[in-house]
C-alpha positions as CSV (number, residue, x, y, z in Angstrom):
1,X,108.1,-46.5,24.6
2,X,111.0,-47.7,26.8
3,X,109.1,-46.6,30.0
4,X,105.9,-48.3,28.9
5,X,107.9,-51.5,27.9
6,X,109.6,-51.6,31.3
7,X,106.3,-51.1,33.2
8,X,104.7,-53.9,31.1
9,X,107.5,-56.3,31.9
10,X,107.3,-55.5,35.6
11,X,103.5,-56.1,35.7
12,X,104.0,-59.5,33.9
13,X,106.6,-60.5,36.3
14,X,104.4,-59.6,39.3
15,X,101.5,-61.6,37.9
16,X,103.7,-64.6,37.3
17,X,105.1,-64.5,40.8
18,X,101.6,-64.2,42.3
19,X,100.5,-67.2,40.2
20,X,103.5,-69.3,41.4
21,X,102.8,-68.4,45.0
22,X,99.1,-69.5,44.6
23,X,100.1,-72.8,43.0
24,X,102.7,-73.5,45.7
25,X,100.1,-72.9,48.4
26,X,97.6,-75.2,46.8
27,X,100.3,-77.9,46.5
28,X,101.2,-77.6,50.1
29,X,97.5,-77.9,51.1
30,X,97.2,-81.0,48.9
31,X,100.3,-82.6,50.6
32,X,99.0,-81.7,54.0
33,X,95.7,-83.5,53.2
34,X,97.6,-86.6,52.2
35,X,99.7,-86.6,55.3
36,X,96.6,-86.2,57.4
37,X,94.9,-89.1,55.6
38,X,97.9,-91.4,56.2
39,X,98.0,-90.5,59.8
40,X,94.3,-91.3,60.2
41,X,94.8,-94.7,58.4
42,X,97.8,-95.4,60.6
43,X,95.8,-94.5,63.7
44,X,92.9,-96.7,62.7
45,X,95.2,-99.7,62.0
46,X,96.8,-99.2,65.4
47,X,93.4,-99.1,67.1
48,X,92.3,-102.3,65.4
49,X,95.5,-104.1,66.5
50,X,95.1,-103.2,70.2
51,X,92.1,-105.4,70.9
52,X,88.4,-105.7,70.3
53,X,87.7,-102.0,70.9
54,X,87.5,-100.5,67.5
55,X,88.7,-103.8,66.1
56,X,88.4,-104.4,62.3
57,X,86.6,-107.6,61.3
58,X,87.2,-109.8,58.3
59,X,84.7,-107.7,56.2
60,X,86.8,-104.6,56.9
61,X,84.1,-103.0,59.1
62,X,85.0,-101.5,62.4
63,X,83.3,-103.2,65.4
64,X,81.6,-100.9,67.8
65,X,83.1,-100.2,71.2
66,X,82.4,-103.0,73.7
67,X,80.8,-102.4,77.1
68,X,78.5,-104.2,79.5
69,X,77.7,-108.0,79.8
70,X,78.4,-110.3,76.8
71,X,77.0,-113.8,76.8
72,X,78.8,-116.3,74.5
73,X,77.5,-119.8,73.7
74,X,80.5,-121.9,72.7
75,X,81.3,-125.5,71.8
76,X,82.7,-127.5,74.7
77,X,86.0,-128.0,72.9
78,X,86.6,-124.2,73.1
79,X,86.3,-124.1,76.9
80,X,90.0,-123.6,77.8
81,X,90.9,-121.2,75.0
82,X,87.7,-119.1,75.2
83,X,88.0,-118.8,79.0
84,X,91.5,-117.3,78.4
85,X,90.3,-115.1,75.6
86,X,87.4,-113.9,77.7
87,X,89.9,-112.6,80.3
88,X,92.0,-110.9,77.7
89,X,89.0,-109.3,76.1
90,X,87.8,-107.9,79.4
91,X,91.3,-106.5,80.1
92,X,91.3,-104.8,76.7
93,X,87.8,-103.5,77.2
94,X,87.3,-102.2,80.7
95,X,83.6,-102.3,81.8
96,X,82.9,-105.5,79.9
97,X,82.0,-108.9,81.5
98,X,82.1,-112.0,79.3
99,X,80.0,-115.0,80.5
100,X,80.3,-118.4,78.7
101,X,77.9,-121.2,78.2
102,X,79.9,-124.2,77.0
103,X,78.3,-127.4,75.8
104,X,77.5,-129.6,72.8
105,X,77.0,-127.4,69.7
106,X,73.7,-129.0,68.8
107,X,72.2,-128.4,72.3
108,X,73.4,-124.8,72.3
109,X,71.9,-124.2,68.9
110,X,68.6,-125.7,70.1
111,X,68.7,-123.3,73.1
112,X,69.3,-120.3,70.9
113,X,66.5,-121.2,68.6
114,X,64.2,-121.6,71.6
115,X,64.9,-118.1,72.7
116,X,67.8,-118.4,75.2
117,X,69.4,-115.0,75.6
118,X,72.9,-115.0,74.1
119,X,75.0,-112.5,72.1
120,X,77.5,-114.8,70.3
121,X,77.5,-118.4,69.1
122,X,80.7,-120.3,68.3
123,X,79.9,-123.8,67.0
124,X,82.1,-126.8,66.3
125,X,80.6,-127.4,62.9
126,X,78.9,-125.5,60.1
127,X,76.0,-127.9,60.3
128,X,75.1,-126.9,63.8
129,X,75.6,-123.2,63.0
130,X,73.2,-123.7,60.0
131,X,70.4,-124.6,62.3
132,X,70.7,-121.2,63.8
133,X,71.1,-119.3,60.6
134,X,68.2,-121.1,58.9
135,X,66.0,-120.0,61.8
136,X,67.2,-116.4,61.3
137,X,69.1,-116.4,64.5
138,X,72.4,-115.0,63.2
139,X,73.3,-111.4,62.6
140,X,75.2,-111.4,59.3
141,X,77.2,-114.3,57.8
142,X,79.1,-116.6,60.2
143,X,82.9,-116.7,59.8
144,X,85.1,-119.8,60.2
145,X,87.8,-118.8,62.7
146,X,89.5,-122.1,63.5
147,X,89.5,-125.8,62.5
148,X,90.0,-129.0,64.6
149,X,90.8,-132.6,64.0
150,X,90.3,-135.8,65.9
151,X,92.6,-138.0,68.0
152,X,92.2,-141.2,70.1
153,X,92.2,-140.4,73.8
154,X,93.6,-143.3,75.9
155,X,94.6,-143.6,79.6
156,X,98.2,-142.6,80.5
157,X,100.7,-145.2,79.1
158,X,98.1,-146.5,76.6
159,X,97.7,-149.9,78.4
160,X,95.8,-151.4,75.5
161,X,98.5,-150.4,73.1
162,X,96.1,-148.9,70.6
163,X,97.7,-147.6,67.5
164,X,94.8,-146.8,65.2
165,X,91.1,-146.9,64.6
166,X,91.1,-150.7,63.7
167,X,92.4,-151.4,67.1
168,X,89.3,-150.0,68.7
169,X,87.4,-153.1,67.6
170,X,89.7,-155.4,69.5
171,X,88.4,-157.9,72.0
172,X,87.6,-156.3,75.3
173,X,88.2,-152.7,74.1
174,X,85.6,-150.3,75.5
175,X,85.1,-147.1,73.5
176,X,83.2,-143.9,74.1
177,X,82.0,-141.7,71.2
178,X,80.0,-138.5,71.0
179,X,76.5,-138.8,69.9
180,X,76.1,-138.5,66.1
181,X,74.1,-135.2,66.5
182,X,77.1,-133.6,68.1
183,X,80.0,-132.3,65.8
184,X,82.6,-134.6,67.4
185,X,80.3,-137.6,66.9
186,X,79.6,-136.7,63.3
187,X,83.3,-136.3,62.7
188,X,84.0,-139.7,64.4
189,X,81.6,-141.5,62.2
190,X,83.2,-139.9,59.1
191,X,86.7,-141.0,60.2
192,X,85.5,-144.5,61.1
193,X,83.8,-144.9,57.7
194,X,87.0,-143.7,56.0
195,X,88.9,-146.4,57.9
196,X,86.4,-149.1,57.1
197,X,85.8,-149.7,60.8
198,X,82.4,-150.7,62.2
199,X,82.5,-149.8,65.9
200,X,79.9,-150.2,68.6
201,X,80.6,-147.8,71.5
202,X,79.7,-148.6,75.1
203,X,78.5,-145.0,75.6
204,X,77.4,-142.0,73.5
205,X,78.1,-138.6,75.1
206,X,76.4,-135.3,74.5
207,X,79.7,-133.4,74.1
208,X,83.4,-134.0,73.7
209,X,84.2,-133.3,77.3
210,X,81.9,-136.1,78.4
211,X,83.7,-138.6,76.1
212,X,87.0,-137.4,77.4
213,X,85.9,-137.8,81.0
214,X,85.1,-141.4,80.5
215,X,88.7,-142.1,79.7
216,X,89.9,-140.0,82.6
217,X,87.8,-142.0,85.0
218,X,88.9,-145.3,83.5
219,X,85.4,-146.3,82.4
220,X,86.5,-146.8,78.8
221,X,89.8,-147.7,77.1
222,X,89.5,-145.0,74.4
223,X,87.4,-142.3,73.1
224,X,87.4,-140.2,69.9
225,X,87.9,-136.6,70.8
226,X,89.5,-133.5,69.4
227,X,93.3,-133.1,69.4
228,X,92.9,-129.9,71.3
229,X,91.1,-131.8,74.1
230,X,94.0,-134.3,74.2
231,X,96.5,-131.4,74.4
232,X,94.5,-129.6,77.1
233,X,94.2,-132.8,79.2
234,X,97.7,-134.1,78.6
235,X,98.4,-134.5,82.4
236,X,95.7,-137.1,82.7
237,X,95.5,-138.9,79.3
238,X,97.5,-139.7,76.2
239,X,96.6,-139.2,72.6
240,X,97.0,-141.4,69.5
241,X,97.0,-139.8,66.1
242,X,95.5,-141.6,63.1
243,X,95.6,-140.8,59.3
244,X,91.8,-140.9,58.8
245,X,91.5,-137.8,61.0
246,X,92.4,-135.7,57.9
247,X,89.1,-136.8,56.3
248,X,87.1,-135.5,59.3
249,X,88.3,-131.9,59.8
250,X,85.7,-129.7,61.6
251,X,85.4,-126.0,60.7
252,X,84.4,-123.8,63.6
253,X,82.1,-120.8,62.7
254,X,81.3,-117.9,64.9
255,X,78.5,-115.3,64.6
256,X,76.8,-112.5,66.5
257,X,73.2,-113.3,67.1
258,X,70.2,-111.5,65.7
259,X,68.5,-111.1,69.1
260,X,71.7,-110.3,71.0
261,X,70.9,-108.2,74.1
262,X,74.3,-106.5,73.6
263,X,74.8,-106.1,69.9
264,X,77.9,-103.9,70.1
265,X,79.5,-106.3,72.6
266,X,78.6,-109.2,70.3
267,X,80.2,-107.6,67.3
268,X,83.3,-106.7,69.3
269,X,83.8,-110.2,70.6
270,X,83.3,-111.8,67.2
271,X,86.0,-109.4,65.8
272,X,88.3,-110.2,68.7
273,X,88.0,-114.0,68.2
274,X,89.5,-113.4,64.7
275,X,92.2,-111.1,65.8
276,X,96.0,-112.0,65.7
277,X,96.1,-112.2,69.5
278,X,93.2,-114.6,69.6
279,X,94.6,-116.7,66.8
280,X,97.9,-117.0,68.7
281,X,96.0,-118.4,71.7
282,X,93.9,-120.8,69.6
283,X,96.8,-122.2,67.5
284,X,98.9,-122.7,70.7
285,X,96.1,-124.9,72.0
286,X,96.2,-127.1,68.9
287,X,93.6,-125.5,66.7
288,X,94.3,-125.0,63.0
289,X,94.0,-121.7,61.2
290,X,91.2,-121.6,58.7
């Protein structure tokens, strides 16, 4: 009996030890799986932070790797910042070449709807982007990536001593505005209405750079442009802020286009335009975060 009891106890102990070893191995395998998952997540986050290649967009999807030529149609007010971002994008994505077409958002939208080859559209207002989305020209839902407000551009030293919108109606004051079809023109009309000002401009320009140039050349005493344009052209002109600008803030949407010749490049650039690096460049230029 004693011998049998001892043998039984030894068998039980061996079985318990084997079970413990099995459970321990399983636990180690489980921990290893978790560590591997964390490493993968960390690697993905690092990749997304390095630039447009593998960048993560606002919807959480990973943008395809960029390569080849990418054509971006962008509002004229984005010229300085997007030119800089284009160079940074190319540096982060060897083998890419970004070409820009800057102009009035409404004219760009018309070109896109008429079949002009483009990969990305960045507009200065949701209304102009809507003309493209309504025509089925956008791939996915556009995203607002920055905002912009107006300022009064005047010659250096502000010789007419203009302090607000009401001063633009003064005797002998010549003013340039953007055409009402253009986002900067629509915003100007909204601001003027908020101020109760009825203004007759001497010229209506097709984009904000045209209105700004009129001041640079001394052809007008003032123009209503974006604050970012005043900041970019500070060596040549001065800017006057006015409170009604808060009632005419323009959202800037961006979207990859449905007929983009380079769909992967389009998705990558749209993701990059919303990256922390891009936002730093845009806000430094005077744009507001959405």
